[in-house]
C-alpha positions in Angstrom: -154.0 181.3 160.4 -150.8 183.3 159.9 -150.6 185.9 157.2 -148.1 188.6 156.2 -146.2 189.9 153.2 -143.1 188.2 151.7 -140.2 188.1 154.1 -142.2 189.5 157.1 -141.3 186.5 159.3 -144.2 184.0 159.1 -142.0 180.9 158.8 -139.8 182.2 161.6 -142.9 182.4 163.8 -143.8 178.8 162.9 -140.3 177.7 163.8 -140.5 179.5 167.2 -143.9 177.8 167.9 -142.5 174.4 166.9 -139.4 174.9 169.1 -141.7 175.7 172.0 -144.5 173.2 171.6 -143.8 170.4 169.1 -142.6 168.0 171.7 -145.8 168.2 173.7 -148.6 168.8 171.1 -149.5 167.2 167.8 -149.1 170.2 165.5 -150.1 170.3 161.8 -148.6 172.9 159.6 -150.2 173.9 156.3 -148.0 176.0 154.0 -149.2 177.8 150.9 -146.6 179.1 148.4 -147.0 180.5 144.9 -143.8 178.9 143.8 -143.7 175.3 142.7 -141.0 174.4 145.1 -141.7 174.3 148.9 -138.6 176.1 150.1 -140.2 177.1 153.4 -141.3 173.5 154.0 -137.8 172.3 153.5 -136.6 174.9 156.0 -139.1 173.7 158.6 -138.2 170.0 158.1 -134.5 170.8 158.8 -135.5 171.5 162.4 -136.0 167.8 163.1 -139.0 168.6 165.3 -142.1 166.4 165.3 -144.9 167.9 163.3 -147.0 167.1 160.3 -146.8 169.2 157.1 -149.2 169.8 154.2 -147.7 171.8 151.4 -149.8 173.6 148.7 -147.4 174.9 146.1 -147.7 176.7 142.8 -150.8 178.6 143.6 -153.0 180.0 146.3 -155.3 178.0 148.5 -157.6 181.0 148.2 -157.9 180.6 144.4 -161.2 179.2 143.3 -159.6 176.9 140.8 -157.7 175.1 143.6 -160.3 175.3 146.4 -161.9 171.9 145.8 -158.5 170.1 145.8 -157.4 172.0 148.9 -160.5 171.0 150.8 -159.9 167.3 149.9 -156.3 167.5 150.8 -156.9 169.2 154.1 -159.7 166.8 155.0 -157.4 163.8 154.4 -154.6 165.5 156.3 -156.8 166.1 159.4 -158.2 162.6 159.3 -154.8 160.9 158.9 -152.7 163.0 161.2 -155.4 164.0 163.8 -153.5 167.1 165.0 -154.4 169.1 168.1 -153.8 172.3 166.3 -153.3 173.4 162.7 -151.4 176.5 161.7 -152.1 177.6 158.2 -149.4 179.8 156.8 -150.7 181.7 153.8 -148.6 182.9 150.9 -147.3 186.4 151.3 -149.1 187.2 148.0 -152.4 185.8 149.1 -155.6 187.8 149.9 -157.0 185.9 152.9 -160.3 187.8 153.3 -162.3 184.7 152.3 -160.2 182.1 154.3 -163.2 181.3 156.6 -165.1 180.1 153.6 -162.9 177.0 153.6 -164.3 175.9 156.9 -168.0 176.3 156.1 -167.6 173.6 153.4 -168.3 170.0 154.3 -166.6 168.0 155.6 -164.2 170.6 157.0 -167.1 172.3 158.9 -167.2 169.2 161.1 -163.5 169.0 161.6 -162.1 172.5 162.0 -162.9 176.0 163.2 -160.9 179.2 162.7 -159.7 180.2 166.2 -157.4 183.2 165.5 -155.9 185.2 162.7 -152.4 186.6 163.0 -150.7 189.0 160.6 -146.9 189.5 160.7 -145.6 193.0 159.6 -142.1 193.7 158.5 -141.6 197.1 160.3 -138.3 197.8 158.4 -139.8 197.4 154.9 -143.4 198.1 155.4 -143.1 201.4 153.5 -141.7 199.6 150.5 -144.7 197.2 150.0 -147.1 199.5 148.2 -146.9 197.2 145.2 -149.1 194.7 147.1 -151.0 197.3 149.2 -154.4 195.6 148.5 -153.2 192.2 149.8 -151.5 193.8 152.9 -154.6 195.9 153.8 -156.8 192.8 153.6 -154.3 190.8 155.7 -154.3 193.5 158.4 -158.1 194.0 158.3 -158.9 190.3 159.0 -156.3 189.9 161.7 -157.1 189.5 165.4 -153.5 190.2 166.4 -150.7 191.8 164.5 -147.0 191.1 165.1 -144.9 194.2 164.4 -141.7 192.3 163.6 -138.1 193.4 163.2 -138.6 196.2 165.7 -134.9 196.4 166.3 -134.4 197.4 162.6 -137.4 199.6 161.8 -137.6 201.9 164.8 -138.0 205.0 162.7 -141.2 203.8 161.2 -143.0 202.4 164.3 -145.3 205.3 164.9 -146.3 205.7 161.3 -146.9 202.0 160.9 -149.0 201.7 164.1 -151.1 204.7 163.0 -151.7 203.2 159.5 -152.5 199.7 160.9 -155.0 201.2 163.4 -156.7 203.2 160.6 -157.2 199.9 158.7 -158.1 197.8 161.7 -159.0 199.6 164.9 -159.6 196.4 166.8 -156.5 194.3 166.3 -153.9 194.1 169.1 -150.4 195.2 167.9 -147.5 193.3 169.4 -143.9 194.4 168.9 -141.4 191.6 168.3 -137.8 190.7 167.2 -137.4 187.5 165.2 -141.1 186.9 165.9 -140.4 185.9 169.5 -143.8 186.3 171.2 -145.0 186.0 174.7 -146.4 182.4 175.3 -149.4 183.9 177.0 -150.7 185.5 173.8 -153.9 184.3 172.1 -152.3 182.2 169.3 -150.8 179.8 171.9 -153.3 180.0 174.7 -154.6 176.5 173.7 -151.1 175.1 173.9 -150.2 176.3 177.4 -149.9 173.6 180.1 -152.1 173.6 183.1 -150.2 174.8 186.2 -150.5 171.4 187.8 -149.8 169.1 184.9 -149.7 168.2 181.2 -151.0 169.9 178.1 -154.7 169.7 177.3 -156.1 169.0 173.9 -157.6 171.8 171.8 -161.3 171.0 171.9 -163.7 172.1 169.2 -166.5 174.3 170.6 -169.9 172.6 170.3 -171.9 173.4 167.1 -169.6 176.2 166.0 -170.0 177.1 162.4 -168.4 179.8 160.3 -169.9 181.9 157.5 -168.3 184.6 155.3 -170.7 187.3 154.2 -170.0 189.5 151.2 -172.1 192.0 149.3 -171.5 195.0 147.0 -174.7 196.7 148.1 -174.8 199.3 150.9 -177.0 198.8 153.9 -178.8 201.4 156.0 -177.6 201.7 159.6 -181.1 201.0 160.8 -181.4 197.7 158.8 -177.9 196.6 159.8 -178.8 197.1 163.5 -182.0 195.0 162.9 -179.8 192.4 161.3 -177.6 192.2 164.4 -180.7 191.5 166.5 -181.7 188.5 164.5 -180.8 184.9 165.1 -178.2 183.6 164.7 -176.5 187.0 164.9 -177.7 187.5 168.4 -176.3 184.2 169.6 -173.1 184.3 167.6 -169.7 183.9 169.4 -168.0 186.4 167.1 -168.7 188.7 164.2 -165.9 190.8 162.6 -165.7 192.8 159.4 -166.6 195.9 157.6 -170.0 197.2 156.5 -170.7 199.8 153.8 -173.6 202.0 154.8 -176.0 204.1 152.8 -174.8 207.7 152.9 -171.2 206.7 152.1 -170.0 205.7 155.6 -168.3 202.5 156.5 -168.3 200.8 159.9 -165.7 198.4 161.3 -167.8 196.0 163.3 -166.9 193.5 166.0 -169.1 191.6 168.3 -168.2 189.1 171.0 -171.0 187.1 172.6 -173.5 189.9 172.0 -171.3 192.8 172.8 -171.3 195.1 169.7 -168.6 197.6 168.8 -169.0 199.8 165.6 -166.3 202.3 164.6 -166.6 204.6 161.6 -163.4 204.3 159.4 -162.1 206.2 156.4 -160.8 205.0 153.0 -162.1 201.4 153.2 -162.8 201.1 149.4 -164.0 197.4 149.4 -167.2 195.5 149.6 -169.0 194.7 152.8 -167.3 191.7 154.2 -167.9 189.9 157.5 -166.8 186.7 159.2 -169.5 185.2 161.5 -168.8 182.4 163.9 -171.3 180.8 166.2 -173.7 177.9 166.8 -175.7 176.7 163.8 -174.7 179.5 161.5 -176.7 179.1 158.3 -174.7 180.7 155.5 -177.6 180.5 153.0 -180.1 182.1 155.3 -177.7 184.9 156.3 -177.0 185.8 152.7 -180.7 185.8 151.9 -181.5 188.2 154.7 -178.6 190.5 154.0 -179.6 190.7 150.3 -183.0 191.7 151.3 -182.0 194.3 154.0 -179.5 195.9 151.6 -182.5 197.6 150.1 -182.9 200.8 152.0 -186.7 200.8 151.4 -187.2 197.5 153.2 -187.5 197.2 157.0 -187.3 193.8 158.7 -189.1 193.9 162.0 -190.1 190.3 161.3 -186.4 189.3 161.3 -186.5 189.1 165.0 -187.6 185.7 165.9 -186.6 182.1 166.9 -183.3 180.7 165.9 -182.9 179.6 162.3 -183.2 176.0 161.4 
């Protein structure tokens, strides 16, 4: 998924990727615009490069009222076009915190998984986007990698922007760029690189990978949260990322990768606990049940350690 505020360079990034890979891979582009007219889609089509396009206009795919239609449209798109890779470009006005919820709904959970989240930042105009600060903060917080674009124009602000981004998301890699030209070795295009001795390989879905989004307005004690990380399927998850509000007023930015846990205290978070969990046989209902219970500081869950969930 590619996020970023209006005019940051998201469509330019898509063009660059199409220029580089569209001749060798089956790429599907999903564009979401608030306007009823798909201007960005028209711009992409003018490139005459081979790709499949699904446009969702006049609203956000992250809006509950459109969620059902979007799931149906995306399912049909995948089944008809059978792309090797889908790049979802969200609207610059979208709040993508809940994007992974799309992929835990059937039948998408059997067709797609969320591999990487990118956020494109306009380094020249970043200081002017306070009007949409909530959306921008959320876009940055869920990102795996951040492109600090237009570095040739916004040099004076680079230090401040990097500091601000790191305070919101201490784990994301920040990549400077001009016109969203990125190194082909970076994570977004790892699955598109050719083998040294031959052709491109298909992007293969990992076995049994599922995605769950966890949200709660309740605070969790540090002890109970650590117990939660020791449960199944947390212990066998491939990736957990997000933010946890703790009793006592602190907030942790949390990332795990195949059991390796990193927790960093951050300031000024101001939102609910939100985590994206990816791994084999992730059971969203069971995860929510356990988190709801452990959110009570008076409850301890020694019995949460045990065999994998059904």
